[in-house]
C-alpha positions as CSV (number, residue, x, y, z in Angstrom):
1,M,53.1,-124.3,-7.3
2,S,54.6,-126.4,-4.5
3,E,52.2,-124.8,-1.9
4,R,49.2,-125.7,-4.1
5,L,50.5,-129.2,-4.6
6,S,50.9,-129.8,-0.8
7,A,47.4,-128.5,0.0
8,P,44.9,-131.2,1.1
9,S,43.2,-133.1,-1.7
10,V,39.7,-132.5,-0.2
11,T,36.7,-131.1,-2.0
12,V,33.3,-129.9,-1.0
13,S,30.1,-129.8,-3.1
14,I,29.4,-126.7,-5.1
15,R,26.1,-126.6,-3.1
16,M,27.9,-124.8,-0.3
17,V,28.9,-122.0,-2.6
18,S,25.7,-121.8,-4.6
19,Q,23.4,-121.8,-1.5
20,L,25.4,-119.0,0.1
21,L,25.1,-117.1,-3.2
22,D,21.3,-117.6,-3.2
23,R,21.1,-116.4,0.3
24,L,22.6,-113.0,-0.5
25,G,19.9,-111.5,-2.8
26,A,20.8,-107.8,-3.2
27,H,24.5,-108.7,-2.8
28,H,24.5,-111.2,-5.6
29,T,26.8,-109.3,-7.9
30,R,29.4,-108.7,-5.2
31,A,29.2,-112.4,-4.2
32,L,29.9,-113.5,-7.8
33,D,33.0,-111.3,-7.8
34,C,34.1,-113.1,-4.6
35,I,33.5,-116.4,-6.3
36,A,35.8,-115.4,-9.2
37,R,38.4,-114.1,-6.8
38,A,38.4,-117.6,-5.2
39,G,39.2,-119.2,-8.5
40,I,35.8,-120.8,-8.8
41,A,34.4,-120.9,-12.3
42,P,30.8,-119.4,-12.2
43,P,29.5,-122.0,-14.8
44,L,30.1,-124.7,-12.1
45,L,27.3,-123.1,-10.0
46,D,24.7,-124.6,-12.5
47,Q,26.1,-128.1,-12.2
48,E,24.8,-130.0,-9.2
49,S,27.6,-132.6,-9.2
50,A,30.4,-130.0,-9.4
51,R,32.9,-129.7,-6.6
52,V,35.5,-127.2,-5.4
53,T,38.6,-127.6,-3.2
54,V,38.2,-126.8,0.5
55,E,40.8,-124.0,0.0
56,Q,38.6,-122.4,-2.7
57,F,35.5,-122.5,-0.6
58,A,37.4,-121.1,2.4
59,L,38.8,-118.2,0.3
60,F,35.4,-117.5,-1.1
61,Y,33.9,-117.4,2.4
62,R,36.6,-115.2,3.8
63,T,36.5,-112.8,0.8
64,L,32.7,-112.6,1.0
65,A,32.8,-112.0,4.8
66,I,35.2,-109.1,4.3
67,E,33.3,-107.6,1.3
68,L,30.0,-107.6,3.2
69,D,31.5,-106.9,6.7
70,D,29.6,-110.0,7.9
71,E,31.5,-113.0,9.3
72,T,28.4,-115.1,8.8
73,P,27.6,-113.7,5.4
74,G,23.9,-113.3,4.8
75,M,22.9,-116.1,7.3
76,F,21.2,-114.1,10.0
77,S,18.9,-111.1,10.4
78,R,21.8,-108.9,11.4
79,P,25.5,-109.2,10.4
80,L,28.4,-110.3,12.7
81,R,30.8,-107.5,11.9
82,A,34.5,-108.0,11.1
83,G,36.4,-108.8,14.3
84,T,33.5,-110.7,15.9
85,L,35.3,-114.1,15.7
86,K,38.5,-112.6,16.9
87,F,36.8,-111.0,19.9
88,L,35.1,-114.4,20.7
89,C,38.4,-116.3,20.6
90,L,40.2,-113.7,22.8
91,G,37.5,-114.2,25.4
92,M,38.1,-117.9,25.4
93,L,41.9,-118.0,25.5
94,D,42.4,-117.6,29.3
95,A,39.8,-120.3,30.2
96,A,41.0,-123.1,32.4
97,N,39.8,-125.8,30.1
98,L,37.6,-126.5,27.1
99,R,34.5,-126.8,29.3
100,V,34.9,-123.2,30.5
101,A,35.8,-122.0,27.0
102,L,32.7,-123.5,25.4
103,H,30.5,-122.1,28.2
104,R,31.8,-118.6,27.2
105,F,31.3,-119.5,23.5
106,C,27.6,-120.2,24.1
107,W,27.0,-117.0,26.2
108,F,28.8,-114.9,23.6
109,F,26.4,-115.9,20.9
110,R,23.4,-115.2,23.1
111,L,24.7,-111.6,23.2
112,V,25.4,-111.2,19.4
113,L,22.8,-113.3,17.7
114,D,19.0,-113.2,17.8
115,D,18.3,-115.9,15.3
116,L,20.2,-118.8,16.9
117,H,21.7,-119.7,20.3
118,F,24.0,-122.4,21.6
119,E,23.0,-124.1,24.8
120,M,25.4,-126.3,26.8
121,G,24.1,-129.2,29.0
122,E,24.7,-132.8,30.0
123,E,23.1,-135.9,28.6
124,D,24.0,-139.6,28.9
125,G,27.3,-138.7,30.5
126,L,28.3,-136.4,27.6
127,T,28.4,-132.7,27.2
128,R,25.8,-131.5,24.7
129,I,26.2,-128.3,22.7
130,A,22.8,-127.7,21.2
131,L,21.7,-125.3,18.5
132,V,18.5,-123.6,19.4
133,E,16.7,-121.8,16.5
134,R,14.9,-118.7,17.7
135,T,13.5,-117.8,14.2
136,D,12.9,-119.5,10.9
137,L,16.3,-119.8,9.2
138,G,14.6,-120.1,5.8
139,H,15.3,-122.2,2.7
140,H,19.0,-122.7,3.5
141,R,18.5,-123.7,7.1
142,I,20.5,-126.9,6.8
143,L,23.5,-125.1,5.4
144,I,23.4,-122.6,8.2
145,L,23.2,-125.3,10.8
146,E,26.0,-127.2,9.1
147,L,28.3,-124.2,9.1
148,M,27.6,-123.3,12.8
149,L,28.3,-126.8,13.9
150,M,31.6,-126.6,12.0
151,L,32.3,-123.4,13.8
152,V,32.1,-125.1,17.2
153,Q,34.3,-127.9,15.8
154,G,36.9,-125.6,14.4
155,I,37.3,-123.3,17.4
156,A,37.2,-126.0,20.0
157,S,39.8,-128.2,18.1
158,W,42.1,-125.2,17.7
159,M,41.7,-124.2,21.3
160,I,43.0,-127.6,22.6
161,E,45.4,-128.1,19.8
162,R,44.0,-131.5,18.8
163,K,41.0,-132.6,16.8
164,L,37.9,-132.6,18.9
165,L,36.1,-135.9,18.4
166,F,32.4,-136.2,18.9
167,A,30.5,-139.1,20.4
168,R,27.8,-138.2,17.9
169,V,26.3,-135.4,15.9
170,D,22.5,-135.2,16.1
171,L,20.5,-133.4,13.4
172,D,16.9,-132.5,13.7
173,Y,16.2,-132.9,10.0
174,P,16.0,-135.9,7.6
175,A,19.1,-137.1,5.9
176,P,19.7,-134.7,2.9
177,A,20.8,-135.9,-0.5
178,H,24.4,-135.0,0.5
179,A,24.4,-137.0,3.8
180,G,27.4,-138.9,2.5
181,E,29.4,-135.8,2.9
182,Y,29.0,-135.7,6.7
183,I,31.8,-138.2,7.3
184,N,34.2,-135.5,6.1
185,M,32.5,-132.6,7.6
186,Y,32.3,-133.6,11.3
187,A,34.5,-135.6,13.6
188,G,31.8,-137.9,14.8
189,P,28.9,-140.1,13.5
190,A,25.8,-138.2,12.3
191,R,22.3,-139.2,13.2
192,F,19.3,-137.6,11.4
193,D,15.7,-137.1,12.4
194,Q,16.7,-136.4,16.0
195,A,14.8,-134.2,18.5
196,R,17.4,-131.4,18.3
197,T,20.6,-130.4,16.5
198,A,23.5,-130.9,18.8
199,L,27.1,-132.1,19.2
200,F,28.0,-134.6,22.0
201,I,31.4,-134.5,23.5
202,E,33.2,-137.0,25.8
203,P,34.2,-135.7,29.3
204,A,37.9,-136.2,28.6
205,F,37.9,-133.5,25.9
206,M,36.0,-131.1,28.1
207,D,38.8,-131.2,30.7
208,A,41.5,-130.5,28.1
209,P,43.5,-127.3,28.8
210,I,43.5,-124.4,26.4
211,R,46.9,-124.5,24.5
212,Q,46.6,-121.5,22.2
213,D,47.4,-117.8,22.8
214,K,47.1,-114.4,21.1
215,A,50.2,-115.0,19.0
216,S,48.6,-118.0,17.3
217,L,45.2,-116.5,16.8
218,S,46.0,-114.5,13.6
219,G,47.1,-117.7,11.8
220,F,43.9,-119.5,12.8
221,L,41.7,-116.6,11.5
222,R,43.7,-116.3,8.3
223,K,42.7,-119.8,7.3
224,A,39.1,-119.8,8.5
225,P,36.9,-121.5,7.7
226,M,39.2,-124.1,6.2
227,D,40.1,-125.8,9.5
228,W,36.5,-126.0,10.5
229,I,35.6,-128.4,7.6
230,H,38.3,-130.9,6.9
231,V,38.5,-133.8,9.4
232,S,42.1,-134.9,9.7
233,V,42.4,-138.5,8.3
234,S,44.9,-139.5,10.9
235,E,42.6,-138.8,13.9
236,R,39.3,-139.9,12.7
237,L,37.1,-142.8,11.6
238,F,38.2,-146.0,9.9
239,T,37.1,-144.5,6.6
240,H,39.8,-141.9,6.9
241,R,42.5,-144.4,7.8
242,V,41.6,-146.2,4.5
243,R,41.7,-143.0,2.6
244,D,45.1,-142.1,4.1
245,L,46.6,-145.4,3.0
246,L,45.2,-145.1,-0.5
247,E,46.4,-141.5,-0.9
248,A,49.9,-142.5,0.3
249,S,50.0,-145.1,-2.5
250,L,48.5,-143.2,-5.4
251,G,49.6,-144.6,-8.7
252,Q,50.0,-148.1,-7.3
253,P,47.3,-150.9,-7.4
254,Q,45.6,-151.1,-4.0
255,S,43.1,-153.8,-3.5
256,V,40.8,-154.2,-0.5
257,E,43.0,-157.1,0.6
258,D,46.1,-154.8,0.5
259,V,44.5,-152.1,2.6
260,A,43.0,-154.7,5.1
261,R,46.5,-156.2,5.5
262,A,48.0,-152.8,6.2
263,L,45.4,-152.1,8.8
264,H,45.9,-155.6,10.4
265,V,42.3,-156.6,9.8
266,S,40.6,-159.1,7.6
267,P,38.9,-157.9,4.4
268,R,35.5,-158.9,6.0
269,T,36.3,-156.8,9.1
270,L,37.3,-153.9,6.9
271,A,34.1,-154.1,5.0
272,R,32.0,-154.3,8.2
273,R,33.8,-151.3,9.8
274,L,33.3,-149.2,6.7
275,D,29.6,-150.3,6.4
276,A,29.1,-149.1,10.0
277,E,30.4,-145.7,9.0
278,G,28.0,-145.6,6.0
279,T,30.4,-146.3,3.2
280,H,32.4,-149.0,1.4
281,F,35.9,-149.5,0.0
282,Q,35.1,-148.5,-3.6
283,A,33.3,-145.4,-2.5
284,V,36.3,-144.3,-0.4
285,K,38.6,-145.0,-3.3
286,D,36.4,-143.2,-5.8
287,A,36.0,-140.1,-3.6
288,L,39.8,-139.9,-3.1
289,R,40.4,-140.1,-6.9
290,R,37.7,-137.5,-7.5
291,D,39.2,-135.1,-5.0
292,V,42.8,-135.5,-6.1
293,A,41.8,-135.1,-9.8
294,I,39.9,-131.9,-9.1
295,A,42.7,-130.5,-7.0
296,R,45.4,-131.3,-9.5
297,I,43.4,-130.0,-12.5
298,S,42.5,-126.8,-10.6
299,R,46.0,-126.1,-9.1
300,T,48.5,-127.5,-11.6
301,D,49.5,-127.6,-15.3
302,Q,50.1,-131.4,-15.2
303,A,48.9,-133.1,-18.3
304,I,45.4,-134.4,-17.9
305,A,46.3,-137.8,-19.3
306,S,49.1,-138.0,-16.8
307,I,46.8,-137.2,-13.9
308,G,44.4,-139.9,-15.0
309,A,47.2,-142.5,-15.3
310,E,48.5,-141.7,-11.8
311,L,44.9,-142.2,-10.5
312,G,44.7,-145.7,-12.1
313,F,42.9,-144.8,-15.3
314,D,44.7,-146.7,-18.2
315,D,42.4,-145.2,-20.8
316,P,42.2,-141.3,-21.0
317,A,38.7,-141.6,-22.3
318,A,37.7,-143.5,-19.1
319,F,39.2,-140.7,-17.0
320,N,37.4,-138.1,-19.0
321,R,34.1,-139.9,-18.5
322,A,34.7,-140.3,-14.7
323,F,35.6,-136.7,-14.3
324,K,32.6,-135.5,-16.1
325,Q,30.4,-137.7,-13.9
326,W,32.1,-136.3,-10.8
327,T,31.8,-132.6,-11.8
328,G,29.5,-132.3,-14.8
329,T,32.3,-130.9,-16.9
330,P,35.1,-132.6,-18.9
331,P,38.6,-132.1,-17.3
332,G,39.8,-129.9,-20.1
333,S,36.9,-127.5,-19.8
334,Y,37.2,-127.5,-16.0
335,R,40.8,-126.5,-16.3
336,R,40.1,-123.7,-18.7
337,L,37.4,-122.3,-16.5
338,A,39.7,-122.6,-13.4
339,S,42.7,-121.0,-15.2
340,T,40.5,-118.1,-16.5
341,N,39.3,-117.4,-13.0
342,R,42.8,-117.6,-11.5
343,S,43.9,-115.0,-14.0
344,T,40.9,-112.8,-13.2
345,S,41.7,-113.2,-9.5
346,A,45.3,-112.2,-10.0
347,R,44.4,-109.1,-11.9
348,K,41.9,-108.0,-9.3
349,S,44.1,-108.8,-6.3
350,G,44.9,-106.0,-4.0
351,P,45.3,-106.2,-0.2
352,S,45.1,-109.6,1.3
353,P,41.5,-110.7,1.5
354,T,42.2,-112.1,4.9
355,G,43.4,-108.9,6.5
356,G,39.9,-107.7,7.5
357,A,39.0,-111.0,9.2
358,S,42.0,-111.0,11.5
359,R,42.3,-107.4,12.5
């Protein structure tokens, strides 16, 4: 229980699960089993507003990758067999710095993938890592590009043992309905409708030395893709600093004036900084309460009314309405579904589902 309570209170849209499921076609039944083993209730797949914890999504992805022997499950015309990611990382560990490591990263994928390549170049004084599509990625193209950008982010950040911040993230597609999610997906501001899909990195990061070794690789692979997705609140945008303060004071009234004072800025400056990052104070506060509520209801047996009260809902009915708006399901039903799936997962558990990914 203590381990679940200490896990990050961050969630992702059920979209990421359901679109991977849709992509798999003939493997649909096996993918549903992996969803159950990750403790995700299948009825949530039909609710567009539903969300799951990052750890649930990561467990689903890892289990699916092992089950299908494909570390990019169903994304490309040919699978990346178990061990591909480990082999890639081993080839990067002795690089002199991140620049050399990412050069090897790009060339590795030219060897193993036909559908998509990474190209490294320079633009506006920044290093550009572009995704070059060699074939039509199909209906779930955006999800595939999102996950591959996260892969760069995750591996590079792990290699230099610090969060890799991007000058910007360019996307060659219009802003999707879930564009608001990008602030928690990538360590840099996203720009849509661009000429290419690419990450842009400051020179100081490219010269950073590689700080990992073979001994630490297994731990990184065991958690993948969890560390690719969640952007650390302490190292990122103003939005995350606000969220960090709010999360540290859960259960206590926190006004915009209180947070502005803690950040040593005026409320007007706070509002302007958040607006520049595409959000506002109440949206950050609501997203935090949503994520904490989902995490606690999924992971713990804490009374639902108590969870609502700690999140600032004086009226249990108001909390129930808010939770249903966030997930499409009342909190009691969500917990029953999650509990049923945790029990199913426990009965089916055998060898660790991460073992195949880190061989």
